[in-house]
Residue, then its C-alpha position, 0 to 999 in steps of 0.5 A: m809662183e806662190t802668188r799664181a798658185l794661190d790665185r789658182e787655188q782660190g779660182a779652183v775653190g770658187w768654181r767648185a762653190t759656184r758648181t755646187v750652188l748651181v746644183t742645189y738651184r736646179t729646180t730654179v734654174l730650170l724654171v728660169a731656163g724654161y720661161l726664157l725658151a718658152a719666151a723666145p718665139v713670143l719675143g721673135w727669138g731676140r727682136d723684142w728682148q730688152f736684156r739691155l734696159v732691165d739688166g743694167w738697172l737691176a745690176s746697179g741696184w744689186l750692187a748698191g744693196t750688197a755694198l750697203m750689207l757688206l758695210t753694215a756687215r764689217l761694222r759688226g765685224r761679220a764681213a768675213e762670213l759674207l765673203r766666204p767663196a760659198r756665200v759670194a757664189e750663191a748671191l752672184v748665182v741668184l743675181a745671174l738668174a734674176t736678171p734674164f728672168q726680169s728682162t724676159f718678163n719685162s719684155l713679154k709684158q710689153v708685146l702680150p697685148r699683141f697676142a691678147p688684145y685688151a678685153w677684160d676691162q669692162r667685165l673686171a670694172a663690173l665685178d668690182r662693182t658687184l663685190h662692192g655693193g654697187v660702188e667702184p672701189w675707188r670711191l671708197l678711198a676717195w677720203a684719202t685722194r682729197r688729202p694731199e699728204l695722204l695722196r703723196l704717201l700712197d703714190l710714194v709707197y706704190v713706187f717704192w716696189f721697185p727698189l723693194l724688189v731688188g731688196v729681194i733679190v740682194w736678200c735672197g742671194w745673202s741671207v743666213r735663213l737658208r730655207l726662207r730666202r730659197r723658198l721666197l726666190a722660187a715663189s717669186f719666180l713662179a709668181f712672175v710666171l703664173v701671175g705676171t705672165v700667163g695671168a696677164f695673158v688670160w685676163s688681158s686688161a689695162g687698169p682704170c687709168y686707161y679704161g676710158r681710152l679702150v672701152p666705149g661709152p661712159d667712163p665710171f673712172a674719169e672723175l678719179v683720172g681727172s682729179l689726179e691729173r689736176r693735182v699735177d697739172e694745176e696744182g704742180m703736185l708730184l705724183f709718180a703715178v700719173d707721169n708713169q701712166r702717161g708714159l707707158w700709154e705713149a710708149w705703148q701706142a709708139r711700140r717703144s720699149l721701156p725699163f719695166g714698161g708695159i701695161s697690165a692690170m690683172p692680176s696685179m704684180h705690185v699686190a702679188m710681190v708685196v704680199l709674198i714679201a709679207l708672207a716671208a717677212g712674217a716667217t722671221g718675226r711678228r714685227a717684221g711681219t706686221v710692217a710688211w702686211l702694213f705695206a702691202v695693204v697700203t700698196f693695194a690701197g694705192s693701186i686702187a686710189l692711183g688708178w692702176h688696178y681694179a681691187v679684183d686685180g689685187y684680191v686674185a693676186g694675193l690668193a695666188v701668191w698665198a697658194i704658191w707660197a704655201w705650195v713651194g713650202r712643201w717641196p722636198s727640196i726646200r724641206r730638206l734644207p736647214e733653217r740657217l746656214n749655221d745649221v749646215 
């Protein structure tokens, strides 16, 4: 009897904590709900929704990241703080918001070309040349792609974006920096909506690696794409970029959905998210900010050198998320929050 009573009491505490968290997250909950509702008719009211593909990947990554964080906290003697009902409820709410949101984004990215065919590649390539003195930006980075060790580094840093994304979800759910993590979470959702969805629809483009397949006439990126493919096919180098670019193109032609699939160049969500993370990291300290900005610069360089993006894709994405970050920071619901959980 006592055990049952204790279970009921703990359950009541957990529910009250979850309800409180949902109330404090009401703006973000409304944003996610609105995004899902707006996406529903585009995705055929469920026909093209890919929950199963992305949710499992994110949930598994979240569990692994949370387990590592709890182990670290236990070694420091602080595990009890993390396991309070309010802390657990907030971490689970963040995960519950992030998984359907990311699944919806991934699904929209793969169907948007049906509604907005790729039409901007030629203009974006021309704008790149104009902004860089008549030279394609990838040629300015050719010294790096000629060196196998630097090329591998760019490739690894670029693909590390995916576990980094899971890390953001874990951090936003558990960190003691209450104001900063909620600002980062809201800004991340807005970036995916405005930059990754609306921007991708307005400036629908495939990127330099697909330029020759979509734009008639001379291909200014043929030399770049050819050199990367020779590294893989003739030299046996493992380049995630080439393998992924081929897989994405095959899936797009076959209209087959992939986890984190879809082809979209302008604006670059890769650059958008690493810039957003760098802005948040800079608020925690100079050292973390320096490392994060260095990572952002290398990611931006990799987006060009690996044929994923035009340079202007990164410029627009970076400016957009800087504006989003500044705007969210002015929200009264964010500004009223204490800096840290210890201040509550």
